[in-house]
C-alpha positions in Angstrom: 59.6 -2.0 -35.3 60.5 -5.7 -36.4 64.0 -5.2 -34.8 62.3 -4.0 -31.7 60.4 -7.2 -31.4 63.3 -9.5 -32.1 65.4 -7.6 -29.5 62.7 -7.9 -26.9 62.3 -11.7 -27.6 65.9 -12.3 -27.5 66.1 -10.3 -24.2 63.1 -12.6 -22.8 64.8 -15.7 -24.0 68.1 -14.7 -22.3 66.2 -13.8 -19.2 64.5 -17.2 -19.0 68.0 -18.9 -19.5 69.8 -16.9 -16.9 67.0 -17.6 -14.3 67.2 -21.3 -15.1 70.9 -21.5 -14.9 70.9 -21.2 -11.2 68.7 -24.1 -10.2 70.1 -26.2 -13.1 73.8 -25.6 -11.8 72.8 -26.1 -8.2 70.7 -29.2 -8.6 69.1 -30.0 -5.2 71.9 -28.4 -3.1 71.6 -25.3 -1.0 74.0 -22.4 -0.6 76.2 -22.3 2.5 74.9 -20.2 5.3 77.5 -17.6 4.7 76.6 -17.2 0.9 73.0 -17.1 1.6 73.7 -14.2 4.2 75.5 -12.4 1.6 72.8 -12.9 -1.1 70.2 -11.7 1.5 72.1 -8.5 2.2 72.5 -7.6 -1.5 69.2 -6.0 -1.9 69.5 -3.8 1.0 72.9 -2.7 0.2 72.0 -1.9 -3.5 69.0 0.1 -2.3 71.3 2.0 0.2 73.8 2.7 -2.8 71.1 4.0 -5.0 69.5 6.1 -2.3 73.0 7.7 -1.5 73.7 8.5 -5.2 69.9 10.0 -5.3 70.4 12.1 -2.4 73.8 13.5 -3.2 73.3 13.8 -6.9 75.7 13.7 -9.8 79.3 14.0 -8.4 77.9 14.3 -5.0 77.4 18.0 -5.4 73.4 18.2 -5.3 72.9 17.5 -1.6 69.3 18.0 -0.7 69.0 18.0 3.0 65.3 18.4 3.1 65.1 14.7 2.2 66.9 13.4 5.2 64.1 14.3 7.8 61.6 12.1 5.6 64.2 9.4 5.4 64.5 9.4 9.2 60.7 9.1 9.6 60.6 6.1 7.1 63.4 4.5 9.0 61.7 5.0 12.3 58.3 3.8 11.0 59.9 0.8 9.7 61.7 0.0 13.0 58.2 0.2 14.7 56.9 -2.4 12.3 54.8 -0.3 9.9 54.1 -1.4 6.3 56.4 -0.2 3.5 53.4 2.0 2.1 52.8 3.7 5.5 56.7 4.4 5.6 56.7 5.9 2.0 53.7 8.0 2.7 55.1 9.3 6.2 58.5 10.2 4.4 56.8 11.9 1.5 54.5 13.7 3.8 57.4 15.0 6.0 59.6 16.0 3.2 56.8 17.9 1.3 55.8 19.6 4.7 59.2 20.7 5.3 59.8 22.0 1.6 56.5 23.8 1.9 57.2 25.4 5.2 60.7 26.5 3.9 59.1 27.9 0.8 56.7 29.8 2.8 59.5 31.2 5.0 61.8 32.1 1.9 58.9 34.1 0.3 
């Protein structure tokens, strides 16, 4: 238990140092517009990569096509300016409804 507390405290300290390094190194300067654009795009690209891996599975062999209509609904709702919660609920409802419908058809 003591080792776990030490490891957690060390990780917290490293996290604080890591987060403080950026402002300390940059000072009052700002990133150039191109670097700022790349940094702004990173979360979207990371989410797209994680979503792709999750949809296609390990080794890209577990493709579940029933998630695609839900994903399309989430994208459409987001394009129409709906909140993230509405997008997620809509995507889950469409995917679950489709899977339930297919289960009824399949027996």
